[in-house]
N, C-alpha and C positions, 0 to 999 in steps of 0.2 A: 071891086069885089068879084066881078065876072072873070077877070084874068086870074085871080088867085084860085078861083074855082076850077079853071082849066089846068093850071099848073100842078095842082096837088095830085090829081090822078096820074099825070105824066110822071111825076117823081116816083110814085108807088110802083108804076109799071116798070120804070127803068131800074129801080132797085131790085125788082124780082127777076128781071131778064138778065142783068149783067152778071150775077154770080153763075147762072146757068151757062151763059156764053163762055165765061172764064173757065168753068169746069170742063166744058166740051173742048175748049182750046188746050187746056192742060192735058187732057187725055189724048188729044190728037197729035200734039206737037212735042210733048215731053217724052224723052226716051224711056223705054221699059226698064232699062238698067237702073234708072233712078228709083223706080218702084221696088225692084228686087233688093237694092241696097237698103232702102228704108225698111223693107220687110225683114231683112237679115238683122238690122239693128233692133227692130222690135222683138224678134225672136231671141236675140242675145240678151236684151234687157229682161225678157220674160224668163229666160234660163237663169240669169243672175238672181232674179227675184225668187225663183223656185229654190235655187241653191241657198240663198239667205234664209228662206223660210225653213228649209230642211235643217240648216245649221242651228237656227233658233230652237227648233223642235228637239234636236239632239242636246243642246245646252240645257233645255228644260228637263229632259230626261236625266241628264247627268246631275243636275241640281237636285232632283228628287232622290237619286241614288245616294248622293252625299248627305242629304238630310236624313235618309233612313240609316245610313252608317253612323251618323252623329248620334241619333237616338239609341242605336245599339251600343255605341261606346259609352253613352251616359248610363244605360242600364248595367253594362259591365262594371263601370266604376262604382255604381251603387252596390252591386253584389260584392265587389272586392272590399269596399268599406265595411259592409255587413260581415263579411268573412273575417276581416281584420279585427273588428270588435269581438267577434265570436272567439277567435284565437286568443286574444288578450284575456278574455274572461276565463277561457279554459286554463291558461297558464296561471291566472290568479287562483283558481280553485285548486290546481295541483300544488301550488306553493303553500296555500293555506292548509291543505291536507297534510303536506309534509311536516310543517311546523306543529300542527296538532299532534301528529305521531311523535314528534320529538318531545313535546310537552308531556305526552302520555308516558314516554320512557323515563323522563325525569321524575314524574310522579311515582312511577314504580320503584325507582331507586329510593325516594324518600320513604315510601311505604315499607320497603324492606328494612330500612334502618329503624323505622318506628317499631316494626314487628320484633326486630331483634331486641331492642331495649325493653319492650313490653314483656317479652318472654323471659328475659333475664330477671326483670323485676318480679314477675309472677313466680318463677322458680325460687327466687330468694324469699319471697313472702310465704310461699308454701312450705319452704324449709323451716322458716321460723315458726309457722303454725304447727308443723309436725313436731318440732323440737319442744314446743310448749304444751302440746296436746290441747290446743285451743287457739283462740284468737278470732279476729274478725274476718269476714268474707269480702272485705273491700277490694283486694286484688282481683277477685273473680268478677265482681260487679264492674270494676273499672275496665277490665278487659272486654266484658260484654258491651258496655256502653261505647267503647272505642270501636268495636266491630260494627255495631249498629250505625255509628256515625260515618264510618267508612262506606258502608253499604248505601246509606242515604246520599252521601256526596257523589259516589260513583253513578248512581241512578240519575241524579240531577245533571251531572256533567254529560252523561250519555244523551239525555233528553235535549240539553242545549246544543250538543254537537249535531244531533239528527235534525233539529229545527234549523240550525244554521246551514247545514248541508242542503236541506230542501229549499231554503230561500235562494241559495246560490244557484242550484240547479234550475229553479224557476226563472231566475234572471237569464241564465244561459239558454233556456228553451225559448225565451222571447226573442233572443238575438238570432238564433239559427233555426234551420228547418228541423223537422222531426227526425229525419235520417241522420243529419249531422249531429243532432243532440245525442242520439243513441250511440253513434260511433265515438263521439267524445266521451260519453259516459263509460263505454267499454275501455277506451284508452286510459281514462282516469282511474278506473278500477284496477287495471293491470299495473299502471304506474304506482298506484298506492300500495298494491301488494308487494311490488318489487322494492319500493322504498321501505316498507315495513320490514321485509326480510333483511334488508341491509342494516336497518337500525337494530333489529333483534340480534343479528349476528355480531354487530359491533358491541351491543350490550352484553351479550354472553361472553365476549372476549375480555371486556373491560370491567364488568361488575361481578360482585359476589352475592348470591342469593342465599338467604338464611332460612332454614326450615325449622 
């Protein structure tokens, strides 16, 4: 037990002295060129580490730019899809307006033919009444009833047309902005007038109106 007590401090002292001795030996006998080479290697490693850190920072910045561009492209795609739906709706409204004008022209043709037959019948009946110095007033009543029916039908058709037009314009306004809506409405009005003039000119050249 006594020997162990003396050996233990000796080992502790030896372990504390030997590293100091080796360190002093290393500084005294190792050439300075070895230290400078190690320092250069450390500096090179530090420079490489700094370069890698800078490269990573640049990659992160580039990644953020790409993400921002991707978001901008997604917004542009949404705007293009909205504009496409808006254009399709505008084309639909113009086509429906054209066909409604065409139906209106066809209805005018039928009314002209009906008016001609009604006037011919009225003149015939009036001639019979005058010849007989009497008779019934049925032709006058029939003509009055027909005119009232025409007026009622025209008013109802105009009301239905205005209601349908307002519904379509409301749908169009939901798809586009207010500025685009006004622009499309102006273009639609101009195109409708142009189509109406073309139809009227075609009708005047191809139909006969009776008075």
